C-alpha positions in Angstrom: 49.7 45.0 -28.9 50.3 42.4 -26.2 47.5 41.5 -24.0 48.3 39.7 -20.6 45.9 38.6 -17.8 47.0 38.0 -14.8 45.5 35.4 -12.0 43.7 37.7 -10.4 41.6 38.7 -13.5 43.4 42.1 -14.4 43.9 42.9 -17.9 46.7 44.5 -19.5 47.1 45.7 -23.0 50.5 46.7 -23.8 51.4 48.7 -26.7 55.3 48.3 -27.3 55.3 50.5 -30.1 54.2 53.9 -28.2 55.3 52.6 -24.8 51.6 52.8 -23.6 50.7 50.1 -20.8 46.7 49.8 -19.9 45.3 48.1 -17.1 41.8 47.1 -17.0 40.3 45.9 -13.3 36.7 44.6 -12.8 34.9 44.9 -9.8 32.3 42.4 -8.0 29.9 44.0 -9.9 31.3 43.8 -13.4 32.0 47.8 -13.9 35.7 47.9 -15.2 38.2 50.5 -14.4 41.3 51.7 -16.3 44.5 52.8 -15.5 47.5 53.5 -18.2 50.9 54.4 -17.6 53.2 56.2 -20.8 57.0 55.4 -20.9 58.6 58.6 -21.2 60.9 59.1 -24.8 64.2 59.8 -22.3 63.3 56.3 -20.9 62.3 54.5 -24.4 66.1 52.5 -24.2 64.8 50.8 -20.9 61.5 50.3 -21.5 59.6 47.5 -19.3 56.1 46.1 -19.5 56.6 45.6 -16.1 56.8 49.2 -15.0 54.2 49.9 -17.2 52.1 47.3 -15.7 52.7 48.3 -11.9 52.2 51.8 -13.0 49.0 51.2 -14.7 47.5 49.0 -12.2 48.0 51.7 -9.5 46.2 54.2 -11.4 43.6 51.8 -11.9 43.1 51.0 -8.3 42.8 54.9 -7.9 40.1 55.1 -10.3 38.5 52.0 -8.1 39.2 54.0 -4.8 37.4 57.2 -6.3 34.5 55.5 -7.4 34.0 54.0 -4.1 35.1 57.0 -1.8 32.6 59.1 -4.0 29.8 56.6 -3.6 30.4 56.2 0.0 30.1 60.2 0.4 26.9 60.1 -1.8 25.5 57.6 0.7 26.9 60.0 3.7 25.1 62.9 2.1 21.7 61.0 1.8 21.9 59.5 5.6 23.1 63.0 7.1 19.6 64.1 5.3 17.5 61.8 6.8 19.2 62.1 10.1 18.2 66.2 10.0 14.5 64.9 8.8 14.0 62.6 11.6 16.1 65.1 14.4 13.2 67.8 13.5 10.2 65.6 13.7 7.7 66.2 16.6 7.8 62.3 17.3 12.1 62.4 17.1 13.4 59.9 19.7 16.8 59.8 19.9 17.2 56.4 21.8 15.1 54.6 19.5 16.3 51.6 17.5 15.8 53.4 13.9 17.9 56.4 15.2 21.0 54.2 16.2 21.0 51.9 13.6 21.2 55.4 11.4 23.9 56.7 13.7 25.9 53.6 13.0 25.3 54.0 9.0 26.3 57.3 9.2 29.8 56.2 11.2 30.2 53.4 8.9 30.0 55.8 5.5 32.2 58.4 7.1 34.8 55.7 7.8 34.8 54.7 4.6 35.2 57.7 2.7 38.1 58.3 4.7 39.9 54.8 4.4 39.0 55.1 0.6 40.4 58.6 0.6 43.7 57.5 2.4 44.2 54.7 0.1 43.9 57.0 -2.6 46.8 59.2 -1.3 48.5 56.1 -0.2 48.2 54.7 -3.9 49.9 58.0 -5.5 52.9 58.4 -3.0 53.4 54.8 -4.0 53.3 55.4 -7.6 55.7 59.0 -7.0 57.9 56.2 -5.1 58.3 53.9 -7.8 58.9 56.2 -10.3 61.7 58.3 -8.5 63.3 54.6 -7.6 63.0 53.7 -11.1 64.3 56.8 -12.3 67.7 56.6 -10.1 67.9 53.1 -10.9 67.8 54.0 -15.1 70.2 56.6 -14.5 72.8 54.6 -12.7 72.5 51.8 -15.6 72.9 54.7 -17.9 76.1 55.6 -16.0 77.5 52.2 -16.0 76.8 51.6 -19.4 78.5 55.3 -20.5 81.7 54.5 -18.6 81.7 50.7 -20.1 81.3 52.5 -23.5 83.9 55.0 -22.7 86.4 52.5 -21.7 85.5 50.2 -24.7 86.4 53.3 -27.0 89.5 54.3 -25.8 90.9 50.4 -25.5 90.4 50.1 -29.4 
């Protein structure tokens, strides 16, 4: 096992024998999020720790974003419940400072929820694109190697 720490405090555990890379992110509260990347058996001939680190990092970010999204959803539900209770009060004043601030917080949490949802989708698309480009490159390299090996055997 090889441990790599980058300048941003991200830790990678690289298991070269199994082709597994685990990325650990730590947020400002000390909570950790992990993402893993596994090398496909067909790609073992071109196994790269940088590829594993990139994919594992993206998956760890997705785990972080999911937690943030869920926290925003829970806060939004609580704020909506509070607004519902206030709205049905006999003394409810839509122009009150409390109501205006509550509406602002609801809007903020709705926006946060949508932003994290979009970030998760974007990160997933980036992983997919990265893997597709990697596969294309690996296939081209294999074609070149096969062609070179074929030429070497015919010349011998």
